[in-house]
One Martini backbone bead per residue (centre of mass of N, CA, C, O) as a GRO file, in nm:
protein
  165
    1MET     BB    1   0.060   0.061  -0.025
    2PHE     BB    2   0.335   0.168   0.079
    3LYS     BB    3   0.611   0.337  -0.012
    4ARG     BB    4   0.930   0.348   0.014
    5TYR     BB    5   1.161   0.592   0.071
    6ARG     BB    6   1.394   0.639  -0.204
    7GLY     BB    7   1.571   0.897  -0.209
    8ARG     BB    8   1.512   1.159  -0.414
    9ASP     BB    9   1.317   1.430  -0.467
   10THR     BB   10   1.200   1.534  -0.804
   11SER     BB   11   0.987   1.719  -0.742
   12PRO     BB   12   0.840   2.013  -0.783
   13GLY     BB   13   0.887   2.268  -0.556
   14LEU     BB   14   0.953   2.471  -0.329
   15PRO     BB   15   1.147   2.703  -0.252
   16PRO     BB   16   1.362   2.798  -0.045
   17ALA     BB   17   1.381   2.979   0.222
   18ARG     BB   18   1.473   3.277   0.318
   19PRO     BB   19   1.662   3.417   0.528
   20LEU     BB   20   1.616   3.683   0.739
   21ALA     BB   21   1.917   3.789   0.749
   22ALA     BB   22   1.924   3.833   0.420
   23THR     BB   23   1.705   4.073   0.489
   24PRO     BB   24   1.759   4.405   0.530
   25ASN     BB   25   1.484   4.467   0.410
   26LYS     BB   26   1.156   4.517   0.564
   27ARG     BB   27   0.996   4.524   0.321
   28GLY     BB   28   0.683   4.349   0.346
   29MET     BB   29   0.695   4.309   0.641
   30PHE     BB   30   0.495   4.141   0.904
   31SER     BB   31   0.307   4.157   1.206
   32VAL     BB   32   0.080   3.958   1.420
   33ILE     BB   33  -0.185   4.029   1.653
   34GLY     BB   34  -0.424   3.852   1.743
   35PRO     BB   35  -0.746   3.830   1.885
   36ASP     BB   36  -0.633   3.584   2.091
   37MET     BB   37  -0.416   3.787   2.200
   38VAL     BB   38  -0.190   3.841   2.488
   39VAL     BB   39   0.039   4.101   2.561
   40THR     BB   40   0.302   4.110   2.807
   41GLY     BB   41   0.475   4.386   2.731
   42ASN     BB   42   0.714   4.507   2.545
   43ILE     BB   43   0.727   4.639   2.201
   44ALA     BB   44   0.960   4.574   1.925
   45ALA     BB   45   0.934   4.670   1.577
   46SER     BB   46   1.070   4.666   1.248
   47ALA     BB   47   0.814   4.593   1.141
   48ASP     BB   48   0.515   4.571   1.062
   49LEU     BB   49   0.204   4.621   1.259
   50HIS     BB   50  -0.072   4.405   1.353
   51VAL     BB   51  -0.354   4.476   1.569
   52GLU     BB   52  -0.617   4.260   1.735
   53GLY     BB   53  -0.544   4.253   2.020
   54ARG     BB   54  -0.362   4.260   2.331
   55ILE     BB   55  -0.173   4.523   2.505
   56GLU     BB   56   0.060   4.520   2.796
   57GLY     BB   57   0.231   4.788   2.684
   58ASP     BB   58   0.474   4.904   2.501
   59LEU     BB   59   0.494   5.055   2.164
   60ASP     BB   60   0.745   4.998   1.894
   61CYS     BB   61   0.719   5.118   1.553
   62GLY     BB   62   0.693   5.192   1.225
   63SER     BB   63   0.410   5.038   1.163
   64LEU     BB   64   0.053   5.082   1.239
   65VAL     BB   65  -0.225   4.850   1.283
   66GLN     BB   66  -0.547   4.893   1.431
   67GLY     BB   67  -0.805   4.737   1.544
   68THR     BB   68  -1.130   4.774   1.666
   69GLU     BB   69  -1.095   4.537   1.912
   70SER     BB   70  -0.846   4.657   2.023
   71ARG     BB   71  -0.583   4.682   2.288
   72ILE     BB   72  -0.382   4.952   2.442
   73ASN     BB   73  -0.165   4.948   2.740
   74GLY     BB   74   0.022   5.215   2.642
   75ALA     BB   75   0.272   5.327   2.468
   76VAL     BB   76   0.284   5.490   2.141
   77ARG     BB   77   0.534   5.432   1.877
   78ALA     BB   78   0.553   5.589   1.545
   79GLU     BB   79   0.551   5.678   1.217
   80ILE     BB   80   0.292   5.501   1.138
   81ALA     BB   81  -0.075   5.529   1.198
   82ARG     BB   82  -0.373   5.315   1.239
   83ILE     BB   83  -0.644   5.386   1.447
   84ALA     BB   84  -0.940   5.178   1.587
   85GLY     BB   85  -0.913   5.144   1.884
   86THR     BB   86  -0.779   5.110   2.207
   87VAL     BB   87  -0.606   5.370   2.400
   88THR     BB   88  -0.394   5.361   2.702
   89GLY     BB   89  -0.203   5.631   2.634
   90SER     BB   90   0.047   5.743   2.469
   91VAL     BB   91   0.090   5.922   2.148
   92SER     BB   92   0.365   5.885   1.896
   93VAL     BB   93   0.321   6.026   1.566
   94ARG     BB   94   0.373   6.130   1.257
   95GLN     BB   95   0.142   5.955   1.099
   96LEU     BB   96  -0.203   6.006   1.175
   97SER     BB   97  -0.487   5.774   1.198
   98ILE     BB   98  -0.828   5.827   1.304
   99GLU     BB   99  -1.090   5.644   1.370
  100ARG     BB  100  -1.424   5.623   1.470
  101THR     BB  101  -1.354   5.372   1.685
  102THR     BB  102  -1.177   5.544   1.854
  103ARG     BB  103  -1.004   5.525   2.188
  104ILE     BB  104  -0.836   5.786   2.364
  105THR     BB  105  -0.625   5.781   2.668
  106GLY     BB  106  -0.427   6.050   2.604
  107ASP     BB  107  -0.160   6.177   2.469
  108VAL     BB  108  -0.103   6.353   2.148
  109GLU     BB  109   0.160   6.312   1.907
  110TYR     BB  110   0.216   6.504   1.598
  111GLU     BB  111   0.247   6.595   1.252
  112THR     BB  112   0.009   6.427   1.126
  113ILE     BB  113  -0.363   6.443   1.098
  114ALA     BB  114  -0.655   6.215   1.110
  115ILE     BB  115  -1.009   6.261   1.189
  116GLU     BB  116  -1.284   6.094   1.247
  117ASN     BB  117  -1.599   6.073   1.286
  118GLY     BB  118  -1.638   5.955   1.638
  119ALA     BB  119  -1.395   6.004   1.775
  120SER     BB  120  -1.193   5.957   2.087
  121ILE     BB  121  -1.026   6.214   2.291
  122ASP     BB  122  -0.849   6.199   2.614
  123GLY     BB  123  -0.647   6.475   2.570
  124ARG     BB  124  -0.360   6.595   2.434
  125LEU     BB  125  -0.282   6.796   2.157
  126LYS     BB  126   0.036   6.772   1.968
  127HIS     BB  127   0.220   6.955   1.758
  128VAL     BB  128   0.490   6.862   1.543
  129ALA     BB  129   0.723   7.006   1.385
  130ILE     BB  130   0.898   7.023   1.106
  131ASP     BB  131   1.236   6.922   1.094
  132SER     BB  132   1.491   6.983   0.873
  133GLY     BB  133   1.736   6.844   1.047
  134SER     BB  134   1.548   6.590   1.068
  135GLN     BB  135   1.473   6.252   0.959
  136THR     BB  136   1.350   6.162   1.237
  137PHE     BB  137   1.128   6.060   1.465
  138ASP     BB  138   1.088   6.106   1.797
  139ARG     BB  139   1.033   5.796   2.003
  140THR     BB  140   1.067   5.897   2.274
  141PRO     BB  141   0.972   5.931   2.572
  142ALA     BB  142   0.845   6.199   2.746
  143SER     BB  143   1.006   6.135   3.018
  144VAL     BB  144   1.291   6.170   2.872
  145ALA     BB  145   1.202   6.391   2.682
  146PRO     BB  146   1.186   6.709   2.638
  147VAL     BB  147   0.898   6.927   2.636
  148GLN     BB  148   0.766   7.173   2.454
  149GLU     BB  149   0.553   7.414   2.522
  150ILE     BB  150   0.235   7.513   2.420
  151ARG     BB  151   0.025   7.773   2.463
  152HIS     BB  152  -0.249   7.638   2.321
  153GLU     BB  153  -0.242   7.409   2.511
  154GLU     BB  154  -0.497   7.167   2.602
  155ARG     BB  155  -0.733   7.003   2.766
  156THR     BB  156  -0.921   6.751   2.589
  157SER     BB  157  -1.247   6.648   2.473
  158LEU     BB  158  -1.292   6.449   2.186
  159VAL     BB  159  -1.604   6.451   2.001
  160SER     BB  160  -1.717   6.323   1.702
  161THR     BB  161  -2.042   6.336   1.532
  162GLY     BB  162  -2.092   6.474   1.224
  163GLU     BB  163  -2.216   6.742   1.289
  164ALA     BB  164  -2.320   7.043   1.199
  165ALA     BB  165  -2.305   7.382   1.333
   0.00000   0.00000   0.00000
């Protein structure tokens, strides 16, 4: 019934996978934290990160996509982020997109921002001007790096309803 395997398989198969260390450019790579996962501890990702589960700790990544049912309890630092779930902690992102299902409790620091109607932010919004001398956005925590206060900055509770005034 079963033939014993003797010799080498000559059938055309998949090519061997390239080792990760041989790929210096992280473009196209991403990691996923699924909806059934709870991660306790800080996360640092060099690849893009898609979060559908729950994170109990700080998150530092290049690009973040957060799902609508996910929760992050900690500071978020990224170059680019699309947030759709709940964040309890500070958010520091160069290009930030906040969807209508988002609930942020904490201060938000951004270079560019887009907020959909229905999003909720309970914290301070702080615009960080584009600095021509620096090539990368400083993603160090606010407690470590001194933050220059802006005079018009105030604590706000932002709830966008979508109705015109």
